[in-house]
LUMTI-21154 format. One record per residue: residue number from 1; x, y, z of N, C-alpha, C in turn. Coordinates in steps of 0.02 Angstrom, whole numbers. Each point is the difference from the previous one (the first is absolute). Example, Ala and Ser with C-alpha at 12.3 -4.5 7.8 and 13.67 -1.06 7.14 Angstrom:
# LUMTI-21154
{site 1,{660,-284,390},{-45,59,0},{45,60,0}}
{site 2,{-18,53,-36},{42,59,3},{-39,55,37}}
END
This chain:
# LUMTI-21154
{site 1,{1801,4744,-1694},{8,-61,33},{59,-1,47}}
{site 2,{-5,-25,57},{57,1,49},{48,-52,-14}}
{site 3,{53,5,33},{56,-51,-10},{-18,-69,17}}
{site 4,{-35,-14,55},{-25,-68,16},{-43,-26,-51}}
{site 5,{-44,30,-29},{-39,-26,-49},{33,-13,-65}}
{site 6,{48,42,-18},{46,-16,-55},{39,-63,8}}
{site 7,{26,-1,69},{35,-60,12},{-39,-69,-3}}
{site 8,{-64,7,17},{-42,-59,-1},{-13,-21,-71}}
{site 9,{-6,50,-48},{-13,-14,-69},{67,-33,-31}}
{site 10,{52,29,19},{69,-27,-24},{9,-70,16}}
{site 11,{-19,-24,63},{7,-64,24},{-54,-45,-31}}
{site 12,{-52,27,-8},{-61,-43,-31},{12,-15,-73}}
{site 13,{28,47,-37},{5,-10,-73},{71,-14,-15}}
{site 14,{15,-61,-24},{67,-16,-12},{29,25,-68}}
{site 15,{-50,36,-33},{18,31,-64},{25,72,5}}
{site 16,{-6,26,65},{11,73,17},{62,22,-39}}
{site 17,{58,-32,3},{63,26,-21},{1,-4,-79}}
{site 18,{-49,-38,-25},{-3,-5,-78},{-47,55,-25}}
{site 19,{-25,39,41},{-41,58,-26},{40,63,-12}}
{site 20,{-20,36,-57},{34,62,-13},{-23,52,51}}
{site 21,{37,55,-1},{-20,57,46},{-69,21,-11}}
{site 22,{-22,0,-66},{-71,25,-20},{-47,-52,23}}
{site 23,{16,-63,-4},{-49,-54,16},{-4,2,83}}
{site 24,{53,4,37},{-9,5,67},{-45,62,28}}
{site 25,{14,53,-33},{-40,64,14},{-76,-14,-14}}
{site 26,{-12,-31,-60},{-70,-11,-20},{-33,-53,59}}
{site 27,{38,-48,17},{-29,-47,48},{-15,36,67}}
{site 28,{50,39,26},{-3,30,67},{-57,55,-6}}
{site 29,{-11,34,-56},{-56,49,-6},{-66,-29,-2}}
{site 30,{-6,-68,-7},{-69,-24,-8},{-13,-57,49}}
{site 31,{22,13,67},{-11,-44,56},{-52,36,45}}
{site 32,{-52,-36,15},{-47,17,52},{9,-28,62}}
{site 33,{-8,35,57},{6,-31,70},{-68,-10,25}}
{site 34,{-21,-63,15},{-64,-11,26},{-1,-39,62}}
{site 35,{-43,16,48},{-4,-37,63},{-70,-38,-1}}
{site 36,{7,-61,25},{-57,-47,4},{-11,-17,74}}
{site 37,{-56,6,22},{-19,-26,69},{-4,-81,1}}
{site 38,{15,-26,55},{-11,-77,4},{-65,-19,-27}}
{site 39,{-3,-51,-45},{-62,-26,-27},{-21,37,-62}}
{site 40,{31,48,-19},{-24,37,-60},{20,-37,-62}}
{site 41,{-42,2,-50},{14,-35,-64},{41,52,-44}}
{site 42,{56,-29,-24},{47,41,-37},{-10,-11,-79}}
{site 43,{-22,-61,-14},{-13,-18,-72},{-52,-55,-11}}
{site 44,{-39,11,-51},{-54,-52,-8},{-12,-8,-77}}
{site 45,{-40,-43,-16},{-21,-8,-68},{-23,63,-35}}
{site 46,{-33,45,39},{-26,63,-24},{54,54,-20}}
{site 47,{65,-13,24},{54,49,-15},{61,-43,-11}}
{site 48,{2,-29,-58},{46,-54,-5},{72,27,-30}}
{site 49,{10,67,-1},{63,20,-24},{19,67,32}}
{site 50,{2,1,70},{7,62,36},{74,23,-5}}
{site 51,{50,-46,-17},{68,16,0},{44,-49,36}}
{site 52,{60,7,-3},{51,-45,34},{10,27,72}}
{site 53,{-11,-45,50},{6,15,67},{64,-17,29}}
{site 54,{35,48,39},{57,-18,42},{-27,12,71}}
{site 55,{7,-43,45},{-22,5,67},{55,39,44}}
{site 56,{-22,52,26},{45,47,38},{1,-31,72}}
{site 57,{-62,-16,24},{-4,-30,69},{-65,-39,4}}
{site 58,{0,-53,41},{-66,-36,6},{-1,-67,-36}}
{site 59,{-57,-24,-17},{-6,-67,-29},{-64,-3,-46}}
{site 60,{5,-30,-62},{-51,-5,-40},{-14,-77,-10}}
{site 61,{-61,-22,-10},{-21,-66,-11},{-32,1,-73}}
{site 62,{28,-47,-42},{-29,-8,-63},{-45,-70,-3}}
{site 63,{-60,2,-18},{-41,-58,-6},{-52,0,-56}}
{site 64,{-29,-57,-9},{-54,-6,-52},{-61,-21,37}}
{site 65,{-60,9,-39},{-63,-13,32},{-36,-50,-39}}
{site 66,{-31,-57,33},{-41,-45,-37},{-69,29,-9}}
{site 67,{-37,-28,-44},{-68,21,-15},{-44,5,58}}
{site 68,{19,-47,58},{-39,5,63},{25,52,43}}
{site 69,{55,35,-17},{26,46,46},{54,-19,46}}
{site 70,{26,-60,-10},{52,-28,42},{67,34,-26}}
{site 71,{39,22,48},{70,29,-16},{51,-48,2}}
{site 72,{43,-1,-49},{65,-42,-4},{57,44,-2}}
{site 73,{42,-1,53},{54,44,3},{57,-26,-44}}
{site 74,{31,39,-49},{49,-20,-39},{69,14,24}}
{site 75,{12,58,29},{65,21,29},{-14,67,38}}
{site 76,{50,10,46},{-1,71,34},{62,35,-15}}
{site 77,{-4,67,1},{60,42,-15},{15,42,58}}
{site 78,{61,13,14},{24,47,53},{42,61,-26}}
{site 79,{23,37,53},{34,58,-18},{61,-11,-49}}
{site 80,{3,40,-52},{54,-6,-52},{-13,-44,-57}}
{site 81,{-55,-42,3},{-21,-40,-54},{-48,31,-52}}
{site 82,{6,-25,-54},{-44,30,-62},{-53,-41,-18}}
{site 83,{-59,28,-11},{-57,-35,-28},{-12,24,-70}}
{site 84,{7,-52,-49},{-6,14,-70},{-73,-16,-24}}
{site 85,{-34,-45,36},{-68,-19,-19},{-51,61,3}}
{site 86,{18,48,42},{-47,58,2},{3,42,-61}}
{site 87,{47,-21,-46},{8,38,-64},{-2,-61,-52}}
{site 88,{-56,-39,5},{-5,-59,-43},{-9,19,-75}}
{site 89,{-16,60,-19},{-1,23,-69},{69,2,-33}}
{site 90,{55,-1,43},{66,-2,-25},{23,-70,-20}}
{site 91,{-36,-51,22},{15,-66,-17},{-51,-33,-40}}
{site 92,{13,-26,-58},{-48,-33,-46},{-18,-63,29}}
{site 93,{-67,-20,-18},{-32,-67,12},{-14,-13,71}}
{site 94,{0,50,41},{-31,-4,73},{-73,7,-3}}
{site 95,{-42,-56,13},{-69,0,-13},{-38,-22,66}}
{site 96,{31,6,61},{-35,-10,57},{4,58,47}}
{site 97,{-55,11,40},{-3,55,43},{41,-4,67}}
{site 98,{39,44,12},{41,-6,62},{-21,59,46}}
{site 99,{-1,-15,63},{-25,49,52},{60,14,42}}
{site 100,{7,62,28},{55,15,41},{-30,41,55}}
{site 101,{15,-22,66},{-21,39,61},{61,14,39}}
{site 102,{-5,56,45},{44,18,45},{-12,-39,66}}
{site 103,{49,-46,19},{-7,-37,64},{14,37,59}}
{site 104,{39,54,-1},{6,48,54},{-1,68,-31}}
{site 105,{8,52,38},{7,66,-23},{61,1,-47}}
{site 106,{-7,23,-61},{51,-11,-59},{11,64,-36}}
{site 107,{61,16,-8},{19,57,-49},{36,-28,-61}}
{site 108,{-24,25,-57},{28,-27,-65},{23,59,-40}}
{site 109,{43,-14,-50},{23,46,-50},{-34,-36,-65}}
{site 110,{-34,41,-33},{-41,-25,-60},{29,32,-64}}
{site 111,{31,-42,-45},{24,31,-62},{-57,-8,-53}}
{site 112,{-14,54,-34},{-56,2,-50},{10,-51,-58}}
{site 113,{-53,-33,-10},{9,-55,-52},{23,22,-66}}
{site 114,{-27,53,-22},{24,30,-65},{69,11,2}}
{site 115,{27,37,43},{71,14,7},{45,-66,5}}
{site 116,{-21,-45,35},{38,-62,11},{-6,-36,-73}}
{site 117,{-53,-4,-28},{-9,-27,-70},{45,31,-47}}
{site 118,{10,66,6},{41,41,-49},{73,-19,13}}
{site 119,{19,-6,65},{73,-23,13},{5,-71,-23}}
{site 120,{-48,-36,9},{10,-67,-18},{9,-15,-71}}
{site 121,{-33,39,-41},{6,0,-73},{66,24,-27}}
{site 122,{30,44,35},{59,28,-26},{65,-26,40}}
{site 123,{-8,-35,51},{60,-27,31},{-10,-71,17}}
{site 124,{48,-47,-30},{-15,-70,6},{13,-25,72}}
{site 125,{37,38,38},{11,-16,68},{-65,5,48}}
{site 126,{-37,51,-19},{-64,7,38},{-45,-56,-24}}
{site 127,{-1,-16,-64},{-41,-52,-24},{20,-66,28}}
{site 128,{58,-20,9},{25,-57,29},{-22,-4,76}}
{site 129,{8,52,33},{-19,9,71},{-76,-18,7}}
{site 130,{-49,27,-41},{-62,-10,3},{-16,-75,-14}}
{site 131,{30,-28,-48},{-15,-69,-15},{19,-44,50}}
{site 132,{67,7,27},{27,-48,52},{-43,15,61}}
{site 133,{-18,54,18},{-41,11,63},{-62,-37,-10}}
{site 134,{-35,2,-56},{-65,-31,-12},{9,-78,6}}
{site 135,{50,-25,-35},{16,-71,6},{12,-25,73}}
{site 136,{42,37,37},{9,-16,72},{-62,-5,36}}
{site 137,{-46,47,-12},{-63,-1,39},{-45,-55,-28}}
{site 138,{0,-12,-60},{-42,-61,-24},{29,-63,31}}
{site 139,{64,-4,10},{24,-59,40},{-22,-4,63}}
{site 140,{-13,56,36},{-32,2,65},{-70,-23,-5}}
{site 141,{-37,23,-52},{-72,-21,-11},{-4,-79,-11}}
{site 142,{45,-26,-43},{-2,-74,-10},{18,-41,61}}
{site 143,{43,29,44},{14,-31,65},{-62,-1,40}}
{site 144,{-35,59,7},{-57,0,36},{-52,-46,-21}}
{site 145,{-13,-8,-69},{-48,-39,-28},{21,-78,16}}
{site 146,{65,-13,-8},{20,-70,12},{-13,-19,76}}
{site 147,{11,42,41},{-13,-6,78},{-75,-21,10}}
{site 148,{-43,39,-32},{-69,-11,8},{-27,-58,-31}}
{site 149,{26,-21,-62},{-24,-53,-37},{27,-69,24}}
{site 150,{61,3,18},{36,-67,9},{20,-19,74}}
{site 151,{4,49,42},{18,-17,68},{-56,-6,46}}
{site 152,{0,-48,48},{-48,0,49},{6,60,49}}
{site 153,{-58,15,36},{-3,67,36},{53,-4,52}}
{site 154,{11,-57,39},{47,7,55},{68,14,-28}}
{site 155,{19,-29,-63},{67,22,-25},{2,70,-19}}
{site 156,{-51,25,-33},{-4,72,-18},{9,50,58}}
{site 157,{-38,-23,55},{-1,48,59},{73,-8,31}}
{site 158,{31,-57,5},{70,-3,28},{48,38,-41}}
{site 159,{-8,2,-69},{45,36,-43},{-9,74,11}}
{site 160,{-67,18,5},{-20,76,14},{34,18,62}}
{site 161,{-5,-32,51},{24,20,65},{73,8,-3}}
{site 162,{37,-50,-25},{71,1,-9},{20,63,-47}}
{site 163,{-34,9,-54},{17,59,-39},{-8,63,37}}
{site 164,{-51,6,41},{-15,62,43},{57,9,47}}
{site 165,{23,-53,29},{50,6,47},{65,24,-31}}
{site 166,{18,-28,-59},{57,27,-32},{-8,73,-18}}
{site 167,{-54,15,-26},{-13,71,-26},{6,45,53}}
{site 168,{-25,-13,61},{0,47,60},{59,-11,47}}
{site 169,{39,-47,-10},{53,-25,38},{-24,-8,75}}
{site 170,{-58,-31,7},{-25,-14,66},{-45,-62,4}}
{site 171,{0,-30,51},{-43,-63,9},{-72,22,25}}
{site 172,{-14,64,7},{-58,26,29},{-37,33,-67}}
{site 173,{-45,-39,-25},{-40,24,-62},{-59,39,26}}
{site 174,{7,67,-11},{-59,45,26},{-49,10,-54}}
{site 175,{-37,-54,-16},{-58,-1,-44},{-58,-37,25}}
{site 176,{-61,29,-9},{-59,-37,26},{-18,-60,-46}}
{site 177,{-40,-40,26},{-20,-58,-45},{-36,21,-64}}
{site 178,{-34,61,7},{-38,27,-62},{51,24,-49}}
{site 179,{56,33,22},{52,22,-49},{34,-51,-24}}
{site 180,{13,-59,38},{34,-59,-33},{-47,-32,-52}}
{site 181,{-58,-4,17},{-50,-22,-49},{-2,34,-65}}
{site 182,{2,63,7},{-1,49,-59},{58,-12,-42}}
{site 183,{59,0,39},{64,-12,-45},{4,-66,-33}}
{site 184,{-32,-49,30},{6,-67,-31},{-60,-25,-47}}
{site 185,{-47,53,-2},{-55,-23,-40},{-46,-55,27}}
{site 186,{-7,2,66},{-35,-53,29},{-57,32,53}}
{site 187,{-36,-40,41},{-48,28,48},{32,4,66}}
{site 188,{-22,48,38},{25,7,68},{-11,-57,46}}
{site 189,{-58,-40,-8},{-13,-57,35},{51,-52,-12}}
{site 190,{24,-7,-64},{44,-55,-19},{69,18,34}}
{site 191,{19,58,-4},{66,27,28},{-5,-15,80}}
{site 192,{-53,23,27},{-3,-13,75},{3,-70,22}}
{site 193,{-37,-44,-40},{3,-68,18},{68,-30,-20}}
{site 194,{38,14,-43},{69,-27,-13},{49,29,54}}
{site 195,{-13,62,16},{51,29,52},{-11,-30,62}}
{site 196,{-64,-19,22},{-12,-31,62},{31,-75,-3}}
{site 197,{-7,-31,-59},{32,-63,-8},{74,0,5}}
{site 198,{39,55,-22},{72,10,2},{15,15,69}}
{site 199,{-44,32,40},{9,20,70},{-1,-61,40}}
{site 200,{-43,-49,-9},{-7,-60,35},{57,-46,-15}}
{site 201,{33,11,-50},{66,-41,-22},{62,33,32}}
{site 202,{-10,56,26},{58,40,33},{38,36,-56}}
{site 203,{-25,18,-57},{33,32,-54},{-3,75,2}}
{site 204,{-60,25,29},{-7,70,5},{-39,14,72}}
{site 205,{-1,62,11},{-42,27,63},{-36,56,-30}}
{site 206,{-62,1,14},{-45,46,-31},{-21,48,55}}
{site 207,{0,64,-15},{-26,57,44},{-45,45,-40}}
{site 208,{-39,41,32},{-42,46,-40},{38,44,-41}}
{site 209,{-7,-2,-65},{39,42,-44},{63,-23,-26}}
{site 210,{17,-59,13},{69,-31,-23},{9,-71,17}}
{site 211,{51,-21,-29},{25,-73,10},{73,-3,6}}
{site 212,{24,-34,51},{74,-4,18},{19,-73,-23}}
{site 213,{51,-3,-37},{26,-66,-25},{42,-33,50}}
{site 214,{-18,-61,24},{33,-34,53},{50,-52,-21}}
{site 215,{-15,-35,-62},{40,-51,-27},{5,8,-82}}
{site 216,{44,45,-14},{14,13,-73},{24,-63,-38}}
{site 217,{40,-36,34},{27,-63,-37},{-63,-46,-17}}
{site 218,{-41,-7,43},{-57,-44,-11},{-46,33,-55}}
{site 219,{-8,63,1},{-41,37,-50},{32,-12,-67}}
{site 220,{69,12,-2},{36,-12,-66},{-10,-72,-29}}
{site 221,{-5,-49,48},{-5,-69,-23},{-68,-14,-29}}
{site 222,{-49,46,19},{-68,-13,-34},{5,22,-73}}
{site 223,{42,52,-16},{-6,26,-69},{24,-48,-51}}
END
């Protein structure tokens, strides 16, 4: 393992300094490097315990599927972040199917589930990390569900655009209507109709493949 990858793991795992020399060596010896092309499925109901993922570069999207095949995005993960739901066998009482796709070309470091489980069983700091990470992500899941169930679509879309602007540090949101719909668990036609409504009100400017925020204050007032 090169120094960059070890640095990524040290920063991703806050328990690193609490590991013994033997535990560090065990973890480092059981890391696979995997590259996923944009659009590839990383995790599904058919392989529900592939291991703990640390994103080296790129972006992953975690979502659930309805019986009708509708996707509901739960959250997205970027470089340096950890995905624990890809190793759901490490966490008791998870009884829903989670899917993970690569949103762009993505490189990950994958820690073997058995090895991580072994570390978790013998080191309380690893166990606490796994539990806290899972709780944090379930908070994201609950937030996503609350948005869908209790907010009108104009408020949800305004919140999404503001969040994307903060995340990218730009008022130019380089996402298609189809991508926005996928992230929000809606239909492209609904997104297009509301964006045109926002545009007519002077809140945004639409171009092919993106949206420019023109009046962020007004968008925030909608939320």
